[in-house]
Each structure stands twice: as C-alpha cells, then as structure tokens.
BAPAKOL-343831 format. One record per residue (C-alpha): residue number from 0; x, y, z. Coordinates in nm, 3 decimals. Layout:
<keses>
[NUM [X Y Z]]
...
</keses>
This chain:
<keses>
[0 [0.000 0.000 0.000]]
[1 [0.140 0.338 -0.107]]
[2 [0.046 0.609 0.143]]
[3 [0.063 0.983 0.078]]
[4 [-0.051 1.284 0.274]]
[5 [-0.040 1.523 -0.022]]
[6 [-0.329 1.458 -0.258]]
[7 [-0.636 1.235 -0.264]]
[8 [-0.767 1.149 -0.610]]
[9 [-1.116 1.005 -0.662]]
[10 [-1.352 1.014 -0.963]]
[11 [-1.461 1.377 -1.007]]
[12 [-1.290 1.481 -0.682]]
[13 [-0.938 1.610 -0.603]]
[14 [-0.827 1.698 -0.250]]
[15 [-0.494 1.875 -0.187]]
[16 [-0.380 1.877 0.175]]
[17 [-0.741 1.864 0.292]]
[18 [-0.888 2.117 0.048]]
[19 [-1.089 2.047 -0.268]]
[20 [-0.878 2.179 -0.554]]
[21 [-1.171 2.369 -0.705]]
[22 [-1.212 2.557 -0.375]]
[23 [-0.847 2.663 -0.388]]
[24 [-0.872 2.773 -0.752]]
[25 [-0.941 3.145 -0.785]]
[26 [-0.946 3.190 -0.407]]
[27 [-0.597 3.098 -0.292]]
[28 [-0.290 3.243 -0.470]]
[29 [-0.039 2.998 -0.615]]
[30 [0.229 3.104 -0.366]]
[31 [-0.011 3.026 -0.080]]
[32 [-0.079 2.684 -0.231]]
[33 [0.294 2.612 -0.234]]
[34 [0.301 2.697 0.137]]
[35 [0.008 2.460 0.187]]
[36 [0.185 2.178 0.003]]
[37 [0.509 2.216 0.200]]
[38 [0.369 2.301 0.544]]
[39 [0.032 2.126 0.540]]
[40 [-0.165 2.439 0.624]]
[41 [-0.267 2.761 0.452]]
[42 [-0.044 3.057 0.534]]
[43 [-0.145 3.374 0.707]]
[44 [-0.172 3.674 0.476]]
[45 [0.176 3.787 0.583]]
[46 [0.331 3.443 0.533]]
[47 [0.171 3.413 0.191]]
[48 [0.302 3.751 0.081]]
[49 [0.647 3.658 0.205]]
[50 [0.648 3.340 -0.003]]
[51 [0.529 3.540 -0.303]]
[52 [0.821 3.781 -0.258]]
[53 [1.068 3.493 -0.231]]
[54 [0.941 3.335 -0.553]]
[55 [0.959 3.668 -0.736]]
[56 [1.312 3.743 -0.612]]
[57 [1.479 3.456 -0.799]]
[58 [1.261 3.439 -1.109]]
[59 [1.545 3.540 -1.344]]
[60 [1.898 3.680 -1.335]]
[61 [1.988 3.724 -1.699]]
[62 [2.135 3.484 -1.952]]
[63 [2.471 3.410 -1.784]]
[64 [2.371 3.181 -1.492]]
[65 [2.413 2.807 -1.569]]
[66 [2.036 2.747 -1.562]]
[67 [1.957 3.006 -1.831]]
[68 [2.264 2.929 -2.038]]
[69 [2.195 2.556 -2.036]]
[70 [1.829 2.607 -2.127]]
[71 [1.909 2.837 -2.418]]
[72 [2.181 2.611 -2.556]]
[73 [1.947 2.312 -2.541]]
[74 [1.664 2.515 -2.695]]
[75 [1.897 2.617 -2.977]]
[76 [1.918 2.250 -3.077]]
[77 [1.549 2.253 -3.168]]
[78 [1.413 2.046 -2.879]]
[79 [1.066 2.106 -2.724]]
[80 [1.023 2.378 -2.461]]
[81 [0.980 2.136 -2.165]]
[82 [1.306 1.959 -2.253]]
[83 [1.505 2.283 -2.263]]
[84 [1.353 2.408 -1.936]]
[85 [1.420 2.074 -1.768]]
[86 [1.780 2.089 -1.889]]
[87 [1.823 2.425 -1.723]]
[88 [1.674 2.303 -1.396]]
[89 [1.923 2.017 -1.397]]
[90 [2.195 2.281 -1.360]]
[91 [2.070 2.366 -1.010]]
[92 [2.312 2.221 -0.757]]
[93 [2.528 2.300 -0.457]]
[94 [2.701 2.589 -0.637]]
[95 [2.410 2.736 -0.835]]
[96 [2.096 2.766 -0.622]]
[97 [2.228 2.547 -0.342]]
[98 [2.331 2.824 -0.104]]
[99 [1.970 2.862 0.015]]
[100 [1.970 2.511 0.158]]
[101 [2.328 2.531 0.286]]
[102 [2.276 2.867 0.455]]
[103 [1.944 2.760 0.609]]
[104 [2.102 2.442 0.748]]
[105 [2.379 2.634 0.922]]
[106 [2.142 2.900 1.057]]
[107 [1.896 2.641 1.188]]
[108 [2.176 2.453 1.361]]
[109 [2.343 2.755 1.519]]
[110 [2.057 2.995 1.595]]
[111 [1.949 2.789 1.895]]
[112 [2.294 2.812 2.056]]
[113 [2.259 3.165 2.193]]
[114 [2.264 3.532 2.101]]
[115 [2.347 3.614 1.740]]
[116 [2.631 3.856 1.819]]
[117 [2.802 3.593 2.036]]
[118 [2.742 3.300 1.801]]
[119 [2.853 3.463 1.474]]
[120 [3.231 3.476 1.551]]
[121 [3.228 3.116 1.679]]
[122 [3.038 2.995 1.374]]
[123 [3.279 3.161 1.132]]
[124 [3.580 3.031 1.327]]
[125 [3.449 2.675 1.301]]
[126 [3.376 2.708 0.929]]
[127 [3.726 2.845 0.869]]
[128 [3.878 2.555 1.064]]
[129 [3.693 2.320 0.829]]
[130 [3.814 2.508 0.523]]
[131 [3.463 2.630 0.442]]
[132 [3.300 2.966 0.373]]
[133 [2.964 3.090 0.490]]
[134 [2.712 3.027 0.208]]
[135 [2.479 3.311 0.116]]
[136 [2.743 3.582 0.152]]
[137 [2.897 3.766 -0.145]]
[138 [2.790 3.811 -0.506]]
[139 [2.983 3.815 -0.834]]
[140 [2.787 4.118 -0.962]]
[141 [2.609 4.298 -0.678]]
[142 [2.791 4.487 -0.405]]
[143 [2.455 4.523 -0.230]]
[144 [2.190 4.277 -0.347]]
[145 [1.864 4.474 -0.387]]
[146 [1.659 4.158 -0.342]]
[147 [1.809 4.096 0.001]]
[148 [1.719 4.444 0.120]]
[149 [1.359 4.404 0.006]]
[150 [1.314 4.056 0.154]]
[151 [1.440 4.174 0.492]]
[152 [1.218 4.484 0.476]]
[153 [0.914 4.264 0.415]]
[154 [1.016 4.020 0.687]]
[155 [1.029 4.314 0.928]]
[156 [0.699 4.457 0.801]]
[157 [0.520 4.121 0.823]]
[158 [0.670 4.047 1.168]]
[159 [0.840 3.735 1.033]]
[160 [1.196 3.840 1.114]]
[161 [1.342 3.621 1.386]]
[162 [1.661 3.466 1.516]]
[163 [1.776 3.328 1.179]]
[164 [1.773 3.664 0.999]]
[165 [1.936 3.821 1.306]]
[166 [2.213 3.562 1.299]]
[167 [2.281 3.607 0.927]]
[168 [2.302 3.985 0.973]]
[169 [2.547 3.932 1.260]]
[170 [2.753 3.700 1.039]]
[171 [2.761 3.961 0.761]]
[172 [2.877 4.223 1.011]]
[173 [3.146 3.994 1.150]]
[174 [3.276 3.897 0.804]]
[175 [3.304 4.260 0.697]]
[176 [3.493 4.384 1.002]]
[177 [3.790 4.593 0.888]]
[178 [3.726 4.515 0.520]]
[179 [3.737 4.778 0.247]]
[180 [3.548 4.565 -0.005]]
[181 [3.231 4.451 0.168]]
[182 [3.069 4.113 0.106]]
[183 [2.688 4.144 0.107]]
[184 [2.422 3.892 0.199]]
[185 [2.302 3.766 -0.137]]
[186 [1.948 3.663 -0.228]]
[187 [2.019 3.296 -0.156]]
[188 [2.133 3.377 0.194]]
[189 [1.834 3.604 0.250]]
[190 [1.592 3.334 0.135]]
[191 [1.765 3.078 0.356]]
[192 [1.722 3.304 0.658]]
[193 [1.361 3.396 0.581]]
[194 [1.241 3.040 0.520]]
[195 [1.412 2.941 0.845]]
[196 [1.220 3.209 1.032]]
[197 [0.905 3.082 0.859]]
[198 [0.974 2.737 1.003]]
[199 [1.065 2.550 0.684]]
[200 [1.301 2.254 0.692]]
[201 [1.632 2.350 0.530]]
[202 [1.597 2.047 0.299]]
[203 [1.334 2.229 0.090]]
[204 [1.571 2.521 0.032]]
[205 [1.645 2.435 -0.331]]
[206 [1.271 2.397 -0.393]]
[207 [1.215 2.771 -0.364]]
[208 [1.486 2.838 -0.622]]
[209 [1.351 2.569 -0.856]]
[210 [0.992 2.692 -0.833]]
[211 [1.098 3.049 -0.895]]
[212 [1.357 2.997 -1.168]]
[213 [1.135 2.759 -1.368]]
[214 [0.919 3.056 -1.469]]
[215 [1.221 3.256 -1.582]]
[216 [1.354 2.961 -1.781]]
[217 [1.027 2.929 -1.969]]
[218 [1.071 3.292 -2.078]]
[219 [1.439 3.236 -2.168]]
[220 [1.359 2.928 -2.377]]
[221 [1.061 3.090 -2.549]]
[222 [1.276 3.391 -2.642]]
[223 [1.547 3.162 -2.778]]
[224 [1.291 2.972 -2.986]]
[225 [1.120 3.280 -3.128]]
[226 [1.400 3.536 -3.164]]
[227 [1.717 3.341 -3.241]]
[228 [1.834 3.111 -3.516]]
[229 [1.875 2.739 -3.432]]
[230 [2.231 2.623 -3.361]]
[231 [2.356 2.981 -3.324]]
[232 [2.691 3.050 -3.161]]
[233 [2.582 3.127 -2.806]]
[234 [2.931 3.093 -2.657]]
[235 [3.188 3.305 -2.841]]
[236 [3.470 3.218 -2.600]]
[237 [3.801 3.151 -2.777]]
[238 [3.915 2.793 -2.717]]
[239 [4.285 2.713 -2.685]]
[240 [4.389 2.349 -2.715]]
[241 [4.643 2.246 -2.451]]
[242 [4.636 1.868 -2.495]]
[243 [4.914 1.642 -2.622]]
[244 [5.085 1.702 -2.956]]
[245 [4.940 1.525 -3.256]]
[246 [5.092 1.179 -3.310]]
[247 [5.100 0.932 -3.594]]
[248 [4.960 0.585 -3.535]]
</keses>
C-alpha cells in the first residue's frame, strides 16, 4: 500500500492537503498553495506575501547563470520547450541555487545556541577551521543585493523576522569587520534566513529556487525559440587546445 498525505484522487474529486482543488482555484494564490503543500496548512496573509516575494526574487537573473545558459543552448538545438527548461533546472546544484539550503542548514543549527552577536564569531571560526566559507554571503555582480534588502524589509513589516535573519546579519557584520570591499548577503542567503524564520526545513531550500527559476527559464527558452536562429553560436569564447601534440599511429 502506497500512502501519501499530499493529494487524494477520486472520480470527479481532487483533495490537496485537505482542500478540494476547485475551492483553492481562484481563491488561494499559487504562492499560498505552495506553502500549503510544503507546510500542510494555509499561510497567514503575511506568510503568503512573504512566499510570493521569495518566488519573485529569484525568477530570473539574466542569460549568464548556468540554468539560463543551459536552457538556451538546449533550446537552440530545436528540442521542445519542456526539454530545454528541464535541462536548465538540472543545472541547479550546490554551487548554483544550493546556497539557500546550505545557509538555512547552518542557521537552523546555530541559531538555537545563543545570542546572534556571540554566536557569529564562533560559527565563522568553526567554518574556517573546516576550510569552508559561509554560504549566502557575497555576489559576483552585486555589491549590495537589492533583493536581500527588500526581503528583509518585508520580513520586518510582516513580523516574520526572527533569530535566523538576526544571525545572518550578525555573520555579515562579523565577516566585513575591517574590510574595504564589503561582502553582502546575497538573495540565496536572505531566502535561507527567511524560510528558516518561517519554520521551513532547510531540505526544501532548493525547492524555492527551482519553483521560482522555472518561470524565468520558460521565458528564456521561449525567447530563444522565437528570436534566435537554431544552432547559433551562443558561446563566443576563444578555445585554446592544450592537450598532447598530434601523433601518428
């Protein structure tokens, strides 16, 4: 017997986490339904708006991230839209999109150990001893990620901000002590802290990136299909061969 607590399917009747799907349709926003699926209950208005902001924050970041680049290259080969989008999603991993989960795991482990200002130096010391860096800090383009600022503003406004956001802010402050070039909390770190304060298990961290970026990848693939020529040269990088000299058999 296969048991599931997500959806009940019967002839002419669909129940999602205790609600008839037709009752949810047109009454409950999609972001709220995602909360329902992951938490088993409908969110408060504030929680729902926070999830909506999180999903909007990572919807797209141009054509250079691995997800978009992979999707457009695959689309250029003439495959169907779902295939190209799926190919882009397969590029999500520990390096691209994974910092949400990694950051949330660390915050959820350490936030219960005491006051943020006291914990932050100890946390960073331990990470350094392990040869690791704090995920969710720093960005290759932004010196101050605008998405982070907005997410934290909303968390404050909706009274969602708690010990996990406080700890991440303390970590950012500790990292940037006596530094001329500051490393900001990036959107992945901000999402990791916010979902932790919302009570989500860190193991669903990548889910928020996947759900958000899927929409952006649909747009990227559709643009590639409708504006560009198939098999175009997407990567113009000069390639230099540095393998062995040519030999005769």
